[in-house]
DSSP file (Angstrom, degrees, kcal/mol; ACC not computed):
  #  RESIDUE AA STRUCTURE BP1 BP2  ACC     N-H-->O    O-->H-N    N-H-->O    O-->H-N    TCO  KAPPA ALPHA  PHI   PSI    X-CA   Y-CA   Z-CA
    1    1 A M              0   0    0      0, 0.0     2,-0.0     0, 0.0    31,-0.0   0.000 360.0 360.0 360.0 133.3   99.2   84.9   89.3
    2    2 A E     >  -     0   0    0      1,-0.1     4,-2.6     4,-0.0     5,-0.2  -0.334 360.0-116.1 -70.4 152.4   97.7   81.8   90.8
    3    3 A S  H  > S+     0   0    0      1,-0.2     4,-2.6     2,-0.2     5,-0.2   0.880 113.4  50.7 -57.4 -43.7   98.1   81.2   94.5
    4    4 A A  H  > S+     0   0    0      1,-0.2     4,-2.1     2,-0.2    -1,-0.2   0.906 112.2  47.0 -63.9 -41.1  100.2   78.0   94.1
    5    5 A E  H  > S+     0   0    0      2,-0.2     4,-2.2     1,-0.2    -2,-0.2   0.903 111.7  51.6 -66.7 -40.6  102.6   79.7   91.7
    6    6 A K  H  X S+     0   0    0     -4,-2.6     4,-2.6     2,-0.2    -2,-0.2   0.927 109.3  49.7 -61.4 -45.9  102.9   82.7   94.0
    7    7 A K  H  X S+     0   0    0     -4,-2.6     4,-2.6     1,-0.2    -1,-0.2   0.907 110.0  51.1 -60.5 -42.3  103.7   80.4   97.0
    8    8 A K  H  X S+     0   0    0     -4,-2.1     4,-2.6     1,-0.2    -1,-0.2   0.911 111.7  47.2 -61.2 -42.1  106.4   78.6   94.9
    9    9 A K  H  X S+     0   0    0     -4,-2.2     4,-2.6     2,-0.2    -2,-0.2   0.886 110.9  50.7 -69.4 -38.1  108.0   81.9   94.0
   10   10 A I  H  X S+     0   0    0     -4,-2.6     4,-2.3     2,-0.2    -2,-0.2   0.937 113.0  47.0 -62.7 -44.4  107.9   83.2   97.5
   11   11 A E  H  X S+     0   0    0     -4,-2.6     4,-2.5     2,-0.2    -2,-0.2   0.903 111.9  49.9 -63.3 -41.6  109.6   79.9   98.7
   12   12 A L  H  X S+     0   0    0     -4,-2.6     4,-2.5     2,-0.2    -1,-0.2   0.918 111.0  49.3 -64.1 -42.9  112.1   80.1   95.9
   13   13 A G  H  X S+     0   0    0     -4,-2.6     4,-2.9     2,-0.2    -1,-0.2   0.897 110.4  51.5 -60.6 -40.4  112.9   83.7   96.8
   14   14 A L  H  X S+     0   0    0     -4,-2.3     4,-2.8     2,-0.2   102,-0.2   0.910 109.1  49.8 -62.5 -43.9  113.3   82.7  100.4
   15   15 A T  H  X S+     0   0    0     -4,-2.5     4,-1.0     2,-0.2    -2,-0.2   0.923 112.9  47.0 -60.8 -45.0  115.7   79.9   99.5
   16   16 A H  H ><>S+     0   0    0     -4,-2.5     5,-3.1     2,-0.2     3,-0.7   0.948 113.0  48.8 -61.3 -48.7  117.8   82.3   97.4
   17   17 A F  H ><5S+     0   0    0     -4,-2.9     3,-1.8     1,-0.3    -2,-0.2   0.938 112.1  47.6 -57.8 -49.4  117.8   84.9  100.2
   18   18 A N  H 3<5S+     0   0    0     -4,-2.8    -1,-0.3     1,-0.3    -2,-0.2   0.646 110.2  53.4 -70.8 -13.9  118.8   82.4  102.9
   19   19 A S  T <<5S-     0   0    0     -4,-1.0    -1,-0.3    -3,-0.7    -2,-0.2   0.235 119.8-110.6 -99.3  10.6  121.6   81.1  100.6
   20   20 A R  T < 5S+     0   0    0     -3,-1.8     2,-0.9     1,-0.2    -3,-0.2   0.748  79.8 131.9  64.7  26.1  122.9   84.7  100.1
   21   21 A R     >< +     0   0    0     -5,-3.1     4,-2.1    -6,-0.2    -1,-0.2  -0.622  24.5 161.1-100.2  69.9  121.8   84.8   96.5
   22   22 A F  H  >  +     0   0    0     -2,-0.9     4,-2.6     1,-0.2    -1,-0.2   0.846  65.9  53.6 -67.1 -37.5  120.2   88.2   97.1
   23   23 A F  H  > S+     0   0    0     -3,-0.2     4,-2.4     1,-0.2    -1,-0.2   0.926 110.6  48.0 -62.6 -43.1  120.0   89.3   93.5
   24   24 A E  H  > S+     0   0    0      2,-0.2     4,-2.3     1,-0.2     5,-0.2   0.888 110.8  50.9 -65.2 -39.2  118.2   86.1   92.6
   25   25 A A  H  X S+     0   0    0     -4,-2.1     4,-2.4     2,-0.2     5,-0.3   0.935 110.5  50.3 -61.2 -46.1  115.8   86.6   95.5
   26   26 A H  H  X S+     0   0    0     -4,-2.6     4,-1.9     1,-0.2    -2,-0.2   0.923 111.4  48.5 -56.1 -47.5  115.1   90.1   94.4
   27   27 A E  H  X S+     0   0    0     -4,-2.4     4,-1.2     2,-0.2    -1,-0.2   0.905 112.7  45.3 -64.5 -43.7  114.4   89.0   90.9
   28   28 A I  H  X S+     0   0    0     -4,-2.3     4,-0.9     1,-0.2     3,-0.3   0.901 114.5  48.1 -71.0 -40.3  112.0   86.2   91.7
   29   29 A W  H  X S+     0   0    0     -4,-2.4     4,-2.5     1,-0.2     3,-0.3   0.838 105.6  60.1 -67.6 -31.3  110.0   88.3   94.3
   30   30 A E  H  X S+     0   0    0     -4,-1.9     4,-2.3    -5,-0.3    -1,-0.2   0.843  95.7  61.7 -65.4 -31.8  109.9   91.1   91.7
   31   31 A E  H  < S+     0   0    0     -4,-1.2     4,-0.5    -3,-0.3    -1,-0.2   0.890 110.8  39.5 -59.2 -39.0  108.0   88.7   89.4
   32   32 A I  H >X S+     0   0    0     -4,-0.9     3,-1.3    -3,-0.3     4,-1.0   0.919 112.1  56.8 -74.5 -45.3  105.2   88.5   92.0
   33   33 A W  H >< S+     0   0    0     -4,-2.5     3,-0.6     1,-0.3    -2,-0.2   0.855  97.6  63.0 -55.3 -39.6  105.4   92.2   92.9
   34   34 A L  T 3< S+     0   0    0     -4,-2.3    -1,-0.3     1,-0.2    -2,-0.2   0.799 116.5  28.3 -59.0 -30.1  104.8   93.3   89.3
   35   35 A V  T <4 S+     0   0    0     -3,-1.3    -1,-0.2    -4,-0.5    -2,-0.2   0.423  99.9 105.8-112.1  -0.9  101.3   91.7   89.3
   36   36 A E    <<  -     0   0    0     -4,-1.0     2,-0.2    -3,-0.6    -3,-0.0  -0.372  56.6-141.1 -82.1 158.7  100.4   91.9   93.0
   37   37 A T    >>  -     0   0    0     -2,-0.1     4,-1.5     1,-0.1     3,-0.5  -0.688  41.7 -43.9-110.2 168.2   97.9   94.3   94.6
   38   38 A E  T 34 S+     0   0    0      1,-0.3    -1,-0.1     2,-0.3     0, 0.0  -0.428 115.7  21.6 -71.5 149.8   98.1   96.1   97.9
   39   39 A P  T >> S+     0   0    0      0, 0.0     4,-1.7     0, 0.0     3,-0.6  -0.998 127.0  49.6 -86.5  -7.1   98.9   95.5  100.7
   40   40 A E  H <> S+     0   0    0     -3,-0.5     4,-2.8     1,-0.2    -2,-0.3   0.810 103.3  63.3 -63.1 -29.4  100.9   92.5   99.4
   41   41 A K  H 3X S+     0   0    0     -4,-1.5     4,-2.1     1,-0.2    -1,-0.2   0.919 105.4  45.3 -59.8 -43.0  102.6   94.7   96.8
   42   42 A T  H <> S+     0   0    0     -3,-0.6     4,-2.1     2,-0.2    -2,-0.2   0.898 111.2  53.3 -67.2 -40.9  104.2   96.8   99.7
   43   43 A F  H  X S+     0   0    0     -4,-1.7     4,-1.9     1,-0.2    -2,-0.2   0.944 111.6  45.0 -58.1 -49.4  105.1   93.6  101.6
   44   44 A L  H  X S+     0   0    0     -4,-2.8     4,-2.9     1,-0.2    -1,-0.2   0.885 109.4  55.5 -64.0 -38.8  107.0   92.2   98.6
   45   45 A Q  H  X S+     0   0    0     -4,-2.1     4,-2.6    -5,-0.2    -1,-0.2   0.884 105.8  52.9 -62.8 -36.9  108.6   95.6   97.9
   46   46 A G  H  X S+     0   0    0     -4,-2.1     4,-2.0     2,-0.2    -1,-0.2   0.930 111.4  45.2 -62.0 -45.2  110.0   95.5  101.4
   47   47 A L  H  X S+     0   0    0     -4,-1.9     4,-2.6     1,-0.2    -2,-0.2   0.921 113.0  51.3 -62.2 -43.8  111.5   92.1  100.9
   48   48 A I  H  X S+     0   0    0     -4,-2.9     4,-2.7     1,-0.2    -2,-0.2   0.908 109.3  50.3 -60.7 -43.3  112.9   93.1   97.5
   49   49 A Q  H  X S+     0   0    0     -4,-2.6     4,-2.2     2,-0.2    -1,-0.2   0.877 110.8  48.6 -66.9 -36.7  114.5   96.2   99.0
   50   50 A L  H  X S+     0   0    0     -4,-2.0     4,-2.3     2,-0.2     5,-0.2   0.923 111.8  49.3 -68.4 -41.4  116.2   94.2  101.8
   51   51 A A  H  X S+     0   0    0     -4,-2.6     4,-1.8     1,-0.2    -2,-0.2   0.927 112.9  47.6 -60.7 -43.8  117.4   91.6   99.3
   52   52 A A  H  X S+     0   0    0     -4,-2.7     4,-2.5     2,-0.2    -1,-0.2   0.877 108.8  55.9 -64.4 -37.0  118.8   94.5   97.1
   53   53 A A  H  X S+     0   0    0     -4,-2.2     4,-2.2     1,-0.2    -2,-0.2   0.945 109.3  44.3 -60.3 -48.7  120.4   96.1  100.2
   54   54 A Y  H  X S+     0   0    0     -4,-2.3     4,-2.1     1,-0.2    -1,-0.2   0.817 110.5  55.6 -69.6 -28.7  122.3   93.0  101.1
   55   55 A H  H  X S+     0   0    0     -4,-1.8     4,-0.9    -5,-0.2    -1,-0.2   0.926 108.3  48.7 -63.9 -44.8  123.3   92.5   97.4
   56   56 A H  H ><>S+     0   0    0     -4,-2.5     5,-2.3     1,-0.2     3,-0.7   0.902 108.6  54.3 -61.4 -40.5  124.7   96.1   97.5
   57   57 A Y  H ><5S+     0   0    0     -4,-2.2     3,-2.0     1,-0.3    -1,-0.2   0.942 105.9  51.4 -58.3 -47.7  126.6   95.2  100.7
   58   58 A E  H 3<5S+     0   0    0     -4,-2.1    -1,-0.3     1,-0.3    -2,-0.2   0.687 109.4  52.2 -65.4 -16.7  128.2   92.2   99.1
   59   59 A H  T <<5S-     0   0    0     -4,-0.9    -1,-0.3    -3,-0.7    -2,-0.2   0.114 123.2-101.2-107.9  20.6  129.3   94.5   96.2
   60   60 A G  T < 5S+     0   0    0     -3,-2.0    -3,-0.2     1,-0.1    -2,-0.1   0.786  81.6 126.9  75.5  29.5  131.0   97.1   98.5
   61   61 A N     >< +     0   0    0     -5,-2.3     4,-2.2     1,-0.2     5,-0.1  -0.680  21.3 165.2-119.5  77.4  128.3   99.8   98.5
   62   62 A P  H  > S+     0   0    0      0, 0.0     4,-2.7     0, 0.0     5,-0.2   0.848  76.9  53.8 -63.8 -34.1  127.5  100.5  102.2
   63   63 A D  H  > S+     0   0    0      2,-0.2     4,-2.2     1,-0.2     5,-0.2   0.925 110.9  45.8 -66.9 -42.4  125.6  103.8  101.4
   64   64 A G  H  > S+     0   0    0      2,-0.2     4,-2.3     1,-0.2     5,-0.2   0.879 112.4  52.8 -63.9 -37.8  123.3  101.9   99.0
   65   65 A T  H  X S+     0   0    0     -4,-2.2     4,-2.5     2,-0.2    -2,-0.2   0.950 110.2  46.4 -61.1 -50.2  122.9   99.2  101.5
   66   66 A E  H  X S+     0   0    0     -4,-2.7     4,-2.2     1,-0.2    -2,-0.2   0.907 112.9  49.7 -61.9 -43.5  121.9  101.6  104.3
   67   67 A S  H  X S+     0   0    0     -4,-2.2     4,-1.9     1,-0.2    -1,-0.2   0.921 113.5  44.6 -62.8 -45.9  119.4  103.5  102.0
   68   68 A L  H  X S+     0   0    0     -4,-2.3     4,-2.6     2,-0.2    -1,-0.2   0.857 110.5  55.3 -69.5 -34.9  117.7  100.3  100.8
   69   69 A L  H  X S+     0   0    0     -4,-2.5     4,-2.8    -5,-0.2     5,-0.2   0.943 107.7  49.8 -60.5 -46.1  117.6   98.9  104.3
   70   70 A A  H  X S+     0   0    0     -4,-2.2     4,-2.0     1,-0.2    -2,-0.2   0.919 112.6  46.6 -59.3 -44.9  115.8  102.0  105.5
   71   71 A S  H  X S+     0   0    0     -4,-1.9     4,-1.8     1,-0.2    -1,-0.2   0.918 114.1  47.3 -63.9 -43.9  113.2  101.8  102.7
   72   72 A G  H  X S+     0   0    0     -4,-2.6     4,-2.6     1,-0.2    -2,-0.2   0.885 109.7  53.0 -66.1 -39.5  112.6   98.1  103.2
   73   73 A I  H  X S+     0   0    0     -4,-2.8     4,-1.6     1,-0.2    -1,-0.2   0.922 107.7  51.7 -61.6 -44.9  112.2   98.5  107.0
   74   74 A V  H  < S+     0   0    0     -4,-2.0     4,-0.3    -5,-0.2    -1,-0.2   0.923 112.6  45.3 -59.3 -44.9  109.6  101.2  106.6
   75   75 A K  H >< S+     0   0    0     -4,-1.8     3,-1.2     1,-0.2    -1,-0.2   0.919 114.3  47.2 -66.5 -43.1  107.6   99.0  104.2
   76   76 A L  H >< S+     0   0    0     -4,-2.6     3,-1.7     1,-0.2    -1,-0.2   0.681  94.7  76.2 -74.4 -16.1  107.8   95.9  106.3
   77   77 A S  T 3< S+     0   0    0     -4,-1.6    -1,-0.2     1,-0.3    -2,-0.2   0.672  84.9  66.5 -67.7 -14.2  106.9   97.8  109.5
   78   78 A R  T <  S+     0   0    0     -3,-1.2    -1,-0.3    -4,-0.3    -2,-0.2   0.506  94.4  73.8 -80.7  -4.7  103.3   97.8  108.2
   79   79 A F  S <  S-     0   0    0     -3,-1.7     4,-0.1     1,-0.1    -3,-0.0  -0.774  86.5-100.5-116.6 155.4  103.1   94.0  108.7
   80   80 A P        -     0   0    0      0, 0.0     8,-0.2     0, 0.0    -1,-0.1  -0.077  43.0 -94.6 -67.9 170.4  102.8   91.7  111.7
   81   81 A E  S    S+     0   0    0      1,-0.2     8,-2.4     7,-0.2     7,-1.0   0.855 118.5  33.3 -52.3 -40.0  105.7   89.8  113.3
   82   82 A H  E    S+A   87   0A   0      5,-0.2     2,-0.4     6,-0.2    45,-0.3  -0.984  72.1 170.9-122.9 122.9  104.8   86.8  111.2
   83   83 A H  E >  S-A   86   0A   0      3,-1.8     3,-1.9    -2,-0.5    41,-0.1  -0.995  74.2  -6.9-135.4 126.4  103.4   87.3  107.7
   84   84 A H  T 3  S-     0   0    0     -2,-0.4    38,-1.0    39,-0.4    39,-0.4   0.822 129.4 -60.5  56.1  31.8  102.9   84.4  105.3
   85   85 A G  T 3  S+     0   0    0     38,-0.3    34,-3.6     1,-0.3     2,-0.4   0.531 109.8 126.5  77.4   5.0  104.7   82.2  107.8
   86   86 A L  E <   -AB  83 118A   0     -3,-1.9     2,-2.0    32,-0.2    -3,-1.8  -0.772  68.7-122.0 -98.8 141.7  107.8   84.4  107.6
   87   87 A S  E  >  +A   82   0A   0     30,-2.7     4,-1.8    -2,-0.4    30,-0.3  -0.537  44.3 162.7 -81.6  77.4  109.4   85.9  110.7
   88   88 A I  H  >  +     0   0    0     -2,-2.0     4,-2.9    -7,-1.0    -1,-0.2   0.845  68.2  59.6 -69.0 -35.5  109.2   89.4  109.5
   89   89 A G  H  > S+     0   0    0     -8,-2.4     4,-2.3    -3,-0.2    -1,-0.2   0.921 107.7  45.4 -59.3 -44.8  109.8   90.9  113.0
   90   90 A E  H  > S+     0   0    0     -9,-0.4     4,-2.4     2,-0.2    -1,-0.2   0.899 112.8  51.1 -65.2 -40.7  113.1   89.2  113.3
   91   91 A L  H  X S+     0   0    0     -4,-1.8     4,-2.5     2,-0.2    -2,-0.2   0.923 110.5  48.8 -63.0 -44.4  114.1   90.3  109.8
   92   92 A R  H  X S+     0   0    0     -4,-2.9     4,-2.6     2,-0.2    -2,-0.2   0.922 110.7  50.9 -60.4 -44.4  113.1   93.9  110.6
   93   93 A A  H  X S+     0   0    0     -4,-2.3     4,-2.1     1,-0.2    -2,-0.2   0.913 111.7  46.9 -61.3 -43.0  115.2   93.8  113.8
   94   94 A A  H  X S+     0   0    0     -4,-2.4     4,-2.4     2,-0.2    -1,-0.2   0.917 112.4  49.9 -63.9 -43.1  118.2   92.5  112.0
   95   95 A A  H  X S+     0   0    0     -4,-2.5     4,-2.8     1,-0.2    -2,-0.2   0.886 109.7  51.4 -64.1 -39.1  117.8   95.1  109.2
   96   96 A K  H  X S+     0   0    0     -4,-2.6     4,-2.6     2,-0.2    -1,-0.2   0.908 109.6  49.7 -63.7 -41.9  117.6   97.9  111.8
   97   97 A Q  H  X S+     0   0    0     -4,-2.1     4,-2.5     2,-0.2    -2,-0.2   0.924 111.9  48.5 -63.0 -43.9  120.7   96.7  113.5
   98   98 A W  H  X S+     0   0    0     -4,-2.4     4,-2.8     2,-0.2     5,-0.2   0.941 112.0  48.5 -59.4 -48.5  122.5   96.6  110.1
   99   99 A A  H  X S+     0   0    0     -4,-2.8     4,-2.4     1,-0.2    -2,-0.2   0.898 111.1  51.0 -61.1 -41.1  121.3  100.1  109.3
  100  100 A R  H  X S+     0   0    0     -4,-2.6     4,-1.4     2,-0.2    -1,-0.2   0.937 112.1  46.0 -61.7 -47.9  122.4  101.4  112.7
  101  101 A L  H  <>S+     0   0    0     -4,-2.5     5,-3.0     1,-0.2     3,-0.3   0.918 113.3  48.8 -62.9 -43.6  125.9  100.0  112.3
  102  102 A L  H ><5S+     0   0    0     -4,-2.8     3,-1.7     1,-0.2    -1,-0.2   0.888 107.5  55.8 -63.9 -37.5  126.3  101.2  108.8
  103  103 A G  H 3<5S+     0   0    0     -4,-2.4    -1,-0.2     1,-0.3    -2,-0.2   0.802 106.8  50.4 -63.1 -28.8  125.1  104.7  109.9
  104  104 A E  T 3<5S-     0   0    0     -4,-1.4    -1,-0.3    -3,-0.3    -2,-0.2   0.316 121.6-112.6 -88.2   7.3  127.9  104.6  112.5
  105  105 A R  T < 5S+     0   0    0     -3,-1.7     2,-0.4     1,-0.3    -3,-0.2   0.824  73.8 136.7  62.6  34.5  130.3  103.7  109.6
  106  106 A K      < -     0   0    0     -5,-3.0    -1,-0.3    -6,-0.1    -2,-0.1  -0.865  56.9-124.6-108.3 146.1  130.8  100.2  111.1
  107  107 A D        -     0   0    0     -2,-0.4    -5,-0.0     1,-0.2    -9,-0.0  -0.806  11.6-157.8 -91.0 115.8  130.9   97.1  109.0
  108  108 A P        -     0   0    0      0, 0.0    -1,-0.2     0, 0.0     4,-0.1   0.787  41.6-125.9 -63.6 -25.8  128.3   94.6  110.3
  109  109 A G    >   -     0   0    0      1,-0.1     3,-2.0     2,-0.1     4,-0.0   0.403  11.5-100.7  88.1 136.7  130.3   91.8  108.6
  110  110 A S  G >  S+     0   0    0      1,-0.3     3,-1.5     2,-0.2    -1,-0.1   0.722 116.6  70.4 -64.2 -21.3  129.1   89.2  106.1
  111  111 A A  G 3  S+     0   0    0      1,-0.3    -1,-0.3    -3,-0.1    -2,-0.1   0.719  97.4  53.8 -67.0 -18.0  128.9   86.6  108.9
  112  112 A R  G <  S+     0   0    0     -3,-2.0    -1,-0.3    -4,-0.1    -2,-0.2   0.233  72.6 134.4-101.6  12.7  125.9   88.5  110.3
  113  113 A L    <   -     0   0    0     -3,-1.5    -3,-0.0     1,-0.1   -19,-0.0  -0.456  58.0-120.2 -60.5 130.3  123.9   88.6  107.0
  114  114 A P        -     0   0    0      0, 0.0     2,-0.3     0, 0.0   -94,-0.1  -0.242  19.5-150.7 -76.8 162.0  120.4   87.6  108.1
  115  115 A K        -     0   0    0    -96,-0.1     2,-0.7   -95,-0.0   -97,-0.1  -0.907  21.1-120.3-120.9 155.1  118.2   84.7  107.1
  116  116 A I        -     0   0    0     -2,-0.3     2,-0.2  -102,-0.2   -98,-0.1  -0.871  25.6-142.1 -99.5 117.0  114.5   84.8  107.0
  117  117 A K        -     0   0    0     -2,-0.7   -30,-2.7   -30,-0.3     2,-0.4  -0.524  18.6-161.4 -77.8 145.8  113.0   82.2  109.3
  118  118 A S  B     -B   86   0A   0    -32,-0.2   -32,-0.2    -2,-0.2   -33,-0.1  -0.989  27.2-178.6-133.6 134.3  109.9   80.4  108.0
  119  119 A R  S    S-     0   0    0    -34,-3.6     2,-0.3    -2,-0.4    -1,-0.2   0.887  83.8 -33.5 -86.4 -62.7  107.2   78.4  109.6
  120  120 A K    >   -     0   0    0    -35,-0.2     3,-2.2     3,-0.1    -1,-0.2  -0.820  65.8-118.0-161.1 117.9  105.3   77.6  106.5
  121  121 A V  T 3  S+     0   0    0     -2,-0.3   -36,-0.2     1,-0.3   -37,-0.1  -0.367 102.2  24.6 -61.6 132.7  105.0   79.9  103.5
  122  122 A G  T 3  S+     0   0    0    -38,-1.0    -1,-0.3     1,-0.3   -37,-0.2   0.319  87.5 137.0  95.3  -7.3  101.4   80.8  103.0
  123  123 A A    <   -     0   0    0     -3,-2.2   -39,-0.4   -39,-0.4    -1,-0.3  -0.387  60.2-107.4 -69.6 151.3  100.3   80.3  106.6
  124  124 A T        -     0   0    0    -40,-0.2    -1,-0.1   -41,-0.1   -41,-0.1  -0.592  28.9-125.5 -81.1 139.9   98.0   82.9  108.0
  125  125 A S     >  -     0   0    0     -2,-0.3     4,-1.7     1,-0.1     3,-0.3  -0.436  26.5-108.9 -76.8 159.2   99.5   85.2  110.6
  126  126 A P  H  > S+     0   0    0      0, 0.0     4,-0.6     0, 0.0    -1,-0.1   0.872 121.1  52.2 -56.9 -37.5   97.7   85.5  113.9
  127  127 A R  H >4 S+     0   0    0    -45,-0.3     3,-0.6     1,-0.2   -44,-0.1   0.866 109.5  49.2 -68.0 -35.8   96.5   89.0  113.0
  128  128 A Q  H 34 S+     0   0    0     -3,-0.3    -1,-0.2     1,-0.2    -4,-0.0   0.803 102.6  62.7 -71.9 -28.7   95.0   87.7  109.7
  129  129 A A  H 3<        0   0    0     -4,-1.7    -1,-0.2     1,-0.3    -2,-0.2   0.663 360.0 360.0 -74.6 -15.9   93.2   84.8  111.4
  130  130 A R    <<        0   0    0     -3,-0.6    -1,-0.3    -4,-0.6    -2,-0.1   0.482 360.0 360.0 -72.0 360.0   91.0   87.1  113.5
């Protein structure tokens, strides 16, 4: 997949995720994931799993939500606070809080569904720039 097409798909997935269209975000990111190589394949899988987790939450499956959050957090923990201009650290922190609340059998509430903050998709993270 060409870089420009990949950036467009990442941005489209981000738009879907931040608009609470988690299934659509999952689907568009999966298109990139299918052809990507490591380590980006793992990064995308983490995003996909978080999107799927919140989709499960919206469909009344807290156990599926918690399980997918845990998987996504583990994958995204391999990446810096900002990766491709996305605030991955904030996303991980929100996902951890959600997983903790669900583990305590508390409902985090749809008003607390996270958004992924973006500086500029495709920007290099400070760790990558060294």
